[in-house]
SEZA-130849 format. One record per residue: chain; z, x, y of N, C-alpha, C in turn. Coordinates in steps of 0.05 Angstrom, whole numbers. Layout:
<lumdos>
LUMDO chain     nw     nu     nv    caw    cau    cav     cw     cu     cv
LUMDO     A      Z      X      Y      Z      X      Y      Z      X      Y
...
</lumdos>
This chain:
<lumdos>
LUMDO chain     nw     nu     nv    caw    cau    cav     cw     cu     cv
LUMDO     A     17    543     95      5    549     69     -6    524     56
LUMDO     A    -25    526     37    -36    502     24    -14    485     12
LUMDO     A    -16    459     15      4    441      4      1    440    -26
LUMDO     A     23    431    -40     22    428    -69      0    408    -76
LUMDO     A     -2    387    -61    -23    367    -66    -51    379    -66
LUMDO     A    -55    396    -45    -81    409    -43    -86    428    -67
LUMDO     A    -65    443    -74    -68    461    -97    -75    447   -122
LUMDO     A    -62    424   -127    -68    409   -151    -96    397   -150
LUMDO     A   -105    391   -125   -132    379   -122   -154    400   -126
LUMDO     A   -147    425   -125   -168    446   -127   -182    445   -155
LUMDO     A   -166    438   -175   -179    436   -202   -201    416   -202
LUMDO     A   -194    392   -191   -215    371   -191   -238    379   -173
LUMDO     A   -232    393   -151   -254    402   -134   -272    422   -148
LUMDO     A   -259    440   -163   -274    460   -178   -293    448   -198
LUMDO     A   -283    427   -212   -299    413   -232   -323    399   -218
LUMDO     A   -317    387   -195   -339    374   -181   -359    394   -171
LUMDO     A   -348    418   -164   -366    439   -154   -387    448   -174
LUMDO     A   -380    445   -200   -399    453   -220   -425    437   -218
LUMDO     A   -421    411   -211   -445    394   -208   -463    404   -186
LUMDO     A   -450    412   -163   -465    422   -141   -478    449   -148
LUMDO     A   -463    466   -162   -475    491   -170   -499    488   -187
LUMDO     A   -499    467   -204   -522    462   -222   -546    454   -205
LUMDO     A   -541    443   -181   -563    436   -164   -572    459   -146
LUMDO     A   -559    482   -149   -567    506   -134   -555    509   -107
LUMDO     A   -532    496   -101   -520    500    -75   -499    522    -77
LUMDO     A   -498    539    -57   -517    542    -35   -541    559    -44
LUMDO     A   -564    552    -33   -589    566    -41   -599    585    -20
LUMDO     A   -584    587      3   -592    605     24   -567    609     42
LUMDO     A   -569    626     63   -546    631     79   -534    606     91
LUMDO     A   -508    605     94   -493    583    106   -487    590    135
LUMDO     A   -493    572    153   -488    577    181   -463    561    190
LUMDO     A   -445    575    203   -421    562    215   -423    563    245
LUMDO     A   -425    540    258   -425    538    287   -397    540    298
LUMDO     A   -394    554    320   -369    555    335   -376    543    362
LUMDO     A   -364    520    370   -373    507    395   -359    518    420
LUMDO     A   -354    544    420   -342    558    443   -357    584    448
LUMDO     A   -355    595    471   -367    622    476   -354    643    458
LUMDO     A   -368    665    454   -358    687    437   -331    698    448
LUMDO     A   -315    707    430   -290    721    438   -266    704    441
LUMDO     A   -268    678    436   -245    660    439   -228    659    414
LUMDO     A   -207    641    416   -189    639    394   -201    629    368
LUMDO     A   -222    612    370   -235    602    346   -249    625    331
LUMDO     A   -261    643    346   -273    667    334   -252    682    318
LUMDO     A   -228    684    328   -207    700    315   -200    687    288
LUMDO     A   -205    662    285   -201    648    259   -226    650    241
LUMDO     A   -249    643    252   -272    638    236   -285    665    227
LUMDO     A   -285    685    243   -299    710    235   -285    724    212
LUMDO     A   -259    728    212   -246    739    188   -249    722    164
LUMDO     A   -247    695    168   -250    676    146   -278    679    134
LUMDO     A   -299    680    150   -326    680    140   -332    704    123
LUMDO     A   -319    727    129   -324    751    113   -316    748     84
LUMDO     A   -296    731     79   -287    726     51   -299    701     40
LUMDO     A   -305    682     58   -317    657     49   -344    662     36
LUMDO     A   -359    681     47   -386    687     36   -384    696      7
LUMDO     A   -363    710      0   -360    720    -27   -355    697    -46
LUMDO     A   -341    676    -37   -336    652    -53   -361    636    -57
LUMDO     A   -379    636    -37   -403    620    -38   -426    635    -52
LUMDO     A   -425    661    -51   -446    677    -62   -471    678    -45
LUMDO     A   -467    672    -19   -489    673      1   -479    684     27
LUMDO     A   -496    697     43   -486    705     70   -477    682     86
LUMDO     A   -458    687    104   -448    666    123   -454    677    151
LUMDO     A   -469    661    166   -477    669    193   -461    653    213
LUMDO     A   -449    667    232   -434    654    254   -452    651    278
LUMDO     A   -452    627    290   -468    622    314   -451    608    334
LUMDO     A   -447    621    357   -431    608    379   -450    590    395
LUMDO     A   -442    565    397   -456    545    413   -437    532    433
LUMDO     A   -428    548    452   -409    538    471   -421    520    493
LUMDO     A   -403    506    507   -411    490    530   -404    461    527
LUMDO     A   -400    448    550   -395    419    551   -371    411    534
LUMDO     A   -350    427    536   -325    421    521   -329    417    491
LUMDO     A   -346    434    480   -354    435    451   -375    414    444
LUMDO     A   -383    397    462   -402    376    455   -430    386    448
LUMDO     A   -438    409    460   -464    420    453   -465    428    424
LUMDO     A   -445    443    416   -444    452    388   -441    428    369
LUMDO     A   -424    409    376   -420    386    358   -446    370    355
LUMDO     A   -461    367    376   -487    352    374   -506    368    356
LUMDO     A   -507    394    359   -525    410    342   -517    407    313
LUMDO     A   -491    408    307   -482    405    279   -489    377    268
LUMDO     A   -484    357    285   -489    329    276   -518    324    269
LUMDO     A   -536    339    283   -565    335    278   -576    354    257
LUMDO     A   -559    370    245   -568    389    224   -573    374    198
LUMDO     A   -588    386    181   -594    374    154   -567    372    139
LUMDO     A   -562    349    126   -537    344    112   -538    356     84
LUMDO     A   -541    383     82   -543    396     56   -522    417     52
LUMDO     A   -503    419     71   -481    439     68   -487    466     78
LUMDO     A   -511    471     88   -518    498     97   -513    502    127
LUMDO     A   -506    480    141   -497    483    169   -470    468    171
LUMDO     A   -450    483    181   -423    472    184   -413    478    212
LUMDO     A   -391    467    220   -379    473    246   -349    473    243
LUMDO     A   -336    491    258   -307    492    260   -299    484    288
LUMDO     A   -281    464    290   -272    456    317   -243    447    315
LUMDO     A   -231    444    337   -204    433    338   -205    403    337
LUMDO     A   -184    391    326   -185    362    322   -180    345    347
LUMDO     A   -178    358    370   -176    342    394   -202    327    400
LUMDO     A   -224    334    386   -248    319    389   -245    290    380
LUMDO     A   -223    284    365   -218    257    356   -213    238    379
LUMDO     A   -202    249    401   -197    231    424   -217    234    447
LUMDO     A   -239    248    442   -259    251    463   -271    224    472
LUMDO     A   -273    204    455   -284    178    465   -267    166    487
LUMDO     A   -242    174    490   -225    164    512   -228    181    537
LUMDO     A   -242    204    535   -245    221    558   -273    221    569
LUMDO     A   -293    216    552   -321    217    560   -334    190    556
LUMDO     A   -349    181    577   -362    155    575   -384    155    555
LUMDO     A   -397    178    551   -420    180    533   -419    206    518
LUMDO     A   -420    205    492   -420    229    475   -446    229    459
LUMDO     A   -458    252    454   -483    253    439   -479    252    408
LUMDO     A   -455    245    399   -449    243    371   -424    225    368
LUMDO     A   -420    216    344   -396    200    337   -381    216    315
LUMDO     A   -358    225    321   -343    242    302   -340    228    275
LUMDO     A   -334    203    275   -328    188    250   -353    178    236
LUMDO     A   -375    178    250   -400    169    237   -417    192    229
LUMDO     A   -416    214    244   -436    236    241   -426    260    227
LUMDO     A   -400    260    218   -389    283    205   -374    276    180
LUMDO     A   -374    295    161   -359    293    136   -339    316    136
LUMDO     A   -313    311    139   -293    332    139   -293    347    112
LUMDO     A   -292    374    114   -288    390     90   -258    395     87
LUMDO     A   -243    398    109   -215    401    108   -204    416    131
LUMDO     A   -178    413    137   -164    429    157   -161    457    146
LUMDO     A   -161    476    165   -160    504    158   -133    517    168
LUMDO     A   -128    513    193   -104    527    205    -97    514    231
LUMDO     A    -74    520    241    -66    510    267    -52    533    283
LUMDO     A    -53    530    309    -40    548    327    -19    533    343
LUMDO     A      7    539    340     27    525    356     22    529    386
LUMDO     A     29    509    401     29    511    430     57    515    440
LUMDO     A     60    532    460     87    539    470     88    534    500
LUMDO     A    110    523    509    116    520    538    129    546    547
LUMDO     A    118    559    567    128    584    577    127    585    607
LUMDO     A    145    602    619    147    603    648    148    632    657
LUMDO     A    144    636    683    148    662    695    178    668    693
LUMDO     A    186    693    686    214    699    683    231    694    707
LUMDO     A    219    692    731    235    687    755    244    659    758
LUMDO     A    234    640    741    242    613    743    272    611    736
LUMDO     A    288    599    753    318    600    749    328    580    729
LUMDO     A    318    581    705    328    563    684    325    577    657
LUMDO     A    347    579    643    347    595    618    334    580    595
LUMDO     A    336    553    595    325    538    572    308    515    583
LUMDO     A    294    502    564    278    479    572    295    457    583
LUMDO     A    318    452    571    337    432    582    345    438    610
LUMDO     A    350    463    616    358    471    644    334    466    663
LUMDO     A    310    472    654    287    468    671    283    439    677
LUMDO     A    285    422    657    282    393    661    302    383    682
LUMDO     A    326    392    680    346    384    700    338    392    728
LUMDO     A    328    417    731    319    426    758    295    410    768
LUMDO     A    276    405    750    252    390    758    259    361    765
LUMDO     A    278    349    752    286    322    759    299    321    786
LUMDO     A    314    342    792    328    342    817    309    348    841
LUMDO     A    287    361    835    268    368    856    239    362    848
LUMDO     A    231    337    849    204    331    841    183    346    857
LUMDO     A    162    356    843    140    370    856    148    398    866
LUMDO     A    172    407    859    179    434    866    165    455    849
LUMDO     A    161    448    824    150    467    804    121    460    798
LUMDO     A    106    480    789     77    477    785     70    484    756
LUMDO     A     48    472    747     38    476    720      9    486    721
LUMDO     A      3    507    706    -24    518    705    -40    504    683
LUMDO     A    -59    487    691    -75    472    673   -101    487    666
LUMDO     A   -104    497    641   -127    514    635   -153    498    633
LUMDO     A   -151    472    627   -175    455    624   -166    426    622
LUMDO     A   -177    409    639   -169    381    638   -177    369    611
LUMDO     A   -158    355    599   -163    342    573   -160    361    549
LUMDO     A   -153    386    553   -149    404    531   -122    398    517
LUMDO     A   -119    407    492    -93    404    479    -70    415    495
LUMDO     A    -74    437    510    -53    449    526    -45    429    548
LUMDO     A    -66    419    562    -61    400    584    -47    375    574
LUMDO     A    -57    364    552    -45    339    542    -18    343    530
LUMDO     A    -13    367    519     14    374    510     34    374    533
LUMDO     A     25    385    556     41    384    580     46    355    589
LUMDO     A     26    339    588     29    311    597     49    296    579
LUMDO     A     49    301    553     69    289    536     96    298    543
LUMDO     A     99    324    548    125    335    555    135    323    581
LUMDO     A    118    323    602    127    313    628    134    283    627
LUMDO     A    118    267    611    124    239    609    151    234    595
LUMDO     A    155    248    573    180    244    558    205    255    573
LUMDO     A    201    277    587    223    289    602    229    274    628
LUMDO     A    209    258    637    213    243    662    212    261    687
LUMDO     A    194    280    687    192    299    709    164    297    722
LUMDO     A    162    307    746    136    307    760    132    336    771
LUMDO     A    108    347    765    102    374    773     74    375    786
LUMDO     A     69    394    803     43    399    815     26    413    794
LUMDO     A      0    405    792    -18    417    773    -38    434    788
LUMDO     A    -41    459    779    -62    477    788    -83    479    767
LUMDO     A   -109    473    775   -131    472    756   -144    499    753
LUMDO     A   -150    506    728   -163    532    722   -187    527    703
LUMDO     A   -204    547    702   -226    547    683   -220    566    660
LUMDO     A   -203    558    643   -196    574    620   -168    584    619
LUMDO     A   -159    592    595   -132    600    591   -125    627    603
LUMDO     A   -145    645    604   -140    672    615   -130    671    644
LUMDO     A   -146    659    662   -136    657    690   -110    643    693
LUMDO     A   -106    621    677    -80    607    679    -57    624    671
LUMDO     A    -61    639    649    -39    658    640    -33    679    661
LUMDO     A    -54    690    673    -50    711    693    -35    701    717
LUMDO     A    -40    677    725    -26    667    749      3    660    743
LUMDO     A      9    651    719     37    647    712     52    673    711
LUMDO     A     40    694    699     52    720    698     56    731    726
LUMDO     A     37    727    744     39    737    771     59    721    788
LUMDO     A     67    698    779     86    681    794     74    663    814
LUMDO     A     47    660    813     34    641    831     38    612    822
LUMDO     A     42    608    796     48    582    784     72    586    765
LUMDO     A     88    565    763    113    568    748    110    567    718
LUMDO     A     95    548    708     95    542    680     67    539    668
LUMDO     A     64    544    642     40    538    628     45    530    600
LUMDO     A     25    518    587     26    513    558      4    531    546
LUMDO     A     12    548    527     -6    568    516     -7    567    486
LUMDO     A    -28    576    474    -28    580    445    -10    604    440
LUMDO     A      7    601    419     27    621    414     15    649    410
LUMDO     A     -6    651    395    -18    677    389    -28    691    414
LUMDO     A    -36    676    434    -48    688    458    -28    700    477
LUMDO     A     -2    692    474     18    701    493     41    716    481
LUMDO     A     42    719    454     64    732    441     70    759    453
LUMDO     A     49    774    459     53    801    470     66    800    497
LUMDO     A     62    779    512     75    776    539    105    770    536
LUMDO     A    112    756    514    140    751    509    154    777    503
LUMDO     A    141    793    486    153    819    478    155    838    503
LUMDO     A    136    836    521    137    853    545    155    842    567
LUMDO     A    164    817    564    182    805    584    167    794    609
LUMDO     A    141    792    607    126    782    630    123    752    630
LUMDO     A    129    739    607    131    710    605    156    703    589
LUMDO     A    167    680    595    192    671    581    186    646    566
LUMDO     A    189    646    539    183    622    524    206    602    526
LUMDO     A    200    577    528    220    556    528    221    541    501
LUMDO     A    198    531    492    198    515    468    169    511    457
LUMDO     A    167    509    431    142    501    418    139    471    420
LUMDO     A    115    462    425    109    433    425    106    424    396
LUMDO     A    128    424    381    127    421    352    153    408    342
LUMDO     A    151    393    320    175    382    308    191    402    292
LUMDO     A    179    425    286    193    446    270    187    473    281
LUMDO     A    205    492    275    200    520    284    177    532    268
LUMDO     A    166    553    280    143    566    267    152    592    254
LUMDO     A    140    597    230    146    622    217    136    646    233
LUMDO     A    116    641    250    105    662    267    126    672    287
LUMDO     A    141    653    298    161    660    319    186    643    315
LUMDO     A    201    649    294    224    632    286    246    630    307
LUMDO     A    247    648    326    268    648    346    262    629    369
LUMDO     A    238    618    371    232    600    393    238    572    385
LUMDO     A    255    558    400    262    530    392    239    511    397
LUMDO     A    243    486    390    222    466    393    229    445    414
LUMDO     A    209    430    422    215    408    440    232    387    427
LUMDO     A    229    384    401    247    365    386    276    373    389
LUMDO     A    281    399    387    309    409    390    319    404    418
LUMDO     A    301    403    437    309    398    465    312    369    471
LUMDO     A    310    352    451    313    323    455    287    309    463
LUMDO     A    264    322    458    238    310    466    220    309    441
LUMDO     A    227    292    422    212    293    396    184    283    397
LUMDO     A    176    269    418    148    259    420    130    278    436
LUMDO     A    142    299    447    126    319    461    116    340    441
LUMDO     A     97    332    425     87    348    403     56    350    405
LUMDO     A     46    374    404     17    378    403     11    406    393
LUMDO     A    -13    411    382    -20    437    372    -50    439    371
LUMDO     A    -60    463    368    -89    467    363    -93    468    333
LUMDO     A   -106    448    323   -110    446    294   -140    447    288
LUMDO     A   -148    466    272   -177    472    267   -185    462    239
LUMDO     A   -209    450    238   -219    440    213   -249    447    210
LUMDO     A   -258    447    185   -286    452    178   -299    425    174
LUMDO     A   -323    422    187   -337    397    185   -366    402    176
LUMDO     A   -377    383    160   -405    383    152   -418    358    164
LUMDO     A   -444    358    167   -458    333    176   -453    310    156
LUMDO     A   -452    286    167   -449    263    150   -474    261    132
LUMDO     A   -469    251    108   -490    250     88   -492    273     70
LUMDO     A   -476    294     75   -475    317     57   -464    307     30
LUMDO     A   -477    313      8   -468    303    -18   -439    310    -24
LUMDO     A   -425    292    -37   -397    296    -43   -393    321    -59
LUMDO     A   -411    327    -78   -408    351    -94   -410    376    -78
LUMDO     A   -427    376    -57   -429    399    -39   -404    402    -22
LUMDO     A   -393    379    -12   -368    380      3   -346    391    -15
LUMDO     A   -346    383    -40   -325    393    -59   -328    423    -63
LUMDO     A   -352    433    -65   -357    462    -68   -347    476    -44
LUMDO     A   -353    466    -20   -345    479      5   -314    479      7
LUMDO     A   -302    456      0   -273    454      2   -259    474    -17
LUMDO     A   -269    475    -42   -257    493    -61   -259    522    -52
LUMDO     A   -282    529    -41   -286    557    -31   -268    562     -6
LUMDO     A   -266    542     11   -249    545     35   -220    549     28
LUMDO     A   -210    531     10   -182    533      2   -175    559    -12
LUMDO     A   -193    567    -29   -188    593    -44   -188    616    -24
LUMDO     A   -207    615     -5   -208    637     15   -183    638     31
LUMDO     A   -173    615     40   -149    615     57   -123    619     42
LUMDO     A   -125    622     16   -102    629      0   -100    659     -6
LUMDO     A   -120    674      3   -120    703     -2    -99    716     15
LUMDO     A    -80    731      3    -58    742     18    -66    760     42
LUMDO     A    -87    776     39    -95    794     61   -105    778     85
LUMDO     A   -120    757     79   -130    740    101   -107    725    114
LUMDO     A    -89    714     98    -65    700    109    -50    718    128
LUMDO     A    -45    743    119    -31    762    136    -46    768    162
LUMDO     A    -72    771    160    -88    776    184    -87    753    204
LUMDO     A    -90    728    193    -90    705    211    -63    699    222
LUMDO     A    -42    704    206    -15    701    216     -9    719    240
LUMDO     A    -19    744    237    -15    763    259    -30    755    284
LUMDO     A    -52    739    281    -67    729    303    -56    703    315
LUMDO     A    -34    693    302    -21    669    313    -29    643    299
LUMDO     A    -41    644    275    -49    620    261    -30    615    238
LUMDO     A    -25    589    233    -11    580    209    -32    567    191
LUMDO     A    -33    575    166    -53    563    147    -43    535    139
LUMDO     A    -61    515    143    -54    487    137    -77    474    123
LUMDO     A    -83    481     99   -106    471     84   -101    441     77
LUMDO     A   -121    425     80   -120    397     71   -145    390     55
LUMDO     A   -144    369     40   -167    359     26   -186    344     47
LUMDO     A   -211    339     39   -228    324     57   -217    296     64
LUMDO     A   -205    283     45   -193    257     49   -169    258     68
LUMDO     A   -153    278     65   -130    282     83   -139    288    111
LUMDO     A   -161    304    114   -171    310    140   -182    286    154
LUMDO     A   -197    269    139   -208    244    151   -185    226    161
LUMDO     A   -164    224    145   -141    207    153   -127    219    178
LUMDO     A   -124    245    178   -111    258    201   -127    255    227
LUMDO     A   -153    256    225   -170    252    249   -166    224    260
LUMDO     A   -166    204    242   -162    177    251   -134    173    264
LUMDO     A   -114    186    252    -87    185    263    -85    198    290
LUMDO     A   -100    220    294   -100    233    320   -113    216    341
LUMDO     A   -135    203    334   -148    184    352   -129    162    359
LUMDO     A   -116    150    340    -99    127    345    -74    135    361
LUMDO     A    -65    160    357    -41    169    372    -46    170    402
LUMDO     A    -71    178    410    -77    181    438    -88    155    451
LUMDO     A    -96    136    434   -109    112    445    -93     98    466
LUMDO     A    -66     94    463    -51     81    484    -42     99    507
LUMDO     A    -47    125    504    -36    144    524    -58    152    544
LUMDO     A    -81    159    534   -102    171    552   -112    153    574
LUMDO     A   -116    127    569   -126    110    591   -108    111    616
LUMDO     A    -82    114    611    -63    114    633    -63    140    649
LUMDO     A    -76    161    638    -77    187    652   -101    189    671
LUMDO     A   -120    170    669   -143    170    686   -159    197    685
LUMDO     A   -166    205    661   -179    231    657   -209    228    650
LUMDO     A   -222    210    663   -251    205    658   -266    231    665
LUMDO     A   -278    244    644   -292    269    648   -322    266    649
LUMDO     A   -332    241    651   -360    237    655   -374    229    629
</lumdos>
């Protein structure tokens, strides 16, 4: 839910928004780019959000999927858009560490974008096929240490938050596993359910139904705290692995140079929209936790995410071109 600091900041944002409103913003439909193909998890967040966001802005909100190149196509399009607040993009904050994965990017996150604020996050969960002979994550770690390379991990995408969450877990636990590479979370999930691969890291919302059906067994959230979405699932911190923490955290970005008053208007509308109880209930059911931040908090968090991975990623040799 929105933090107290954010709630108190809304008054100042609303006052600043009056200046933007006097300038006529928004004066036409607002476009939100989603840098993934249609039907993915980001759509499940942005599309319900946009239906209410438009009412706050008083203009239509148009969603445009610009998938491809690990979100870099959509990010480049957003970075090159006019900095007037009428084109925005929602992406996960793992783009903060892309400079450590790609030799050349068509944009600079910290130069070319102005954060509007964080919106929500999806916890990541370590889960296994139920036939794996370990009841808890601690039991699994003991088995994996005793038999290196006996167990396998379904990697949905090299360099993804799921993959890097697994790498943090494996490093801190001191285990070694075989990695099977996939093109997306769907095939990876299916193969863990089928028993072709032992373990995966999944977004909680995408696999909750498999936990209920007994076709996947949850071990732990890659989180320092339990989630209100699934309070019965323990965390990696509880298993003695406090640094094995990662999540899918989504934020709203505008092109750099967007006037501060326009960013303030967008932030106030975003925060108010994400505080609506019906939308909160809908997004919670889809596996999202609402985590609204101010633009300043978002900028600081992106820098912290970049700095967190700076000493880790070079050692993984994940040069993606």
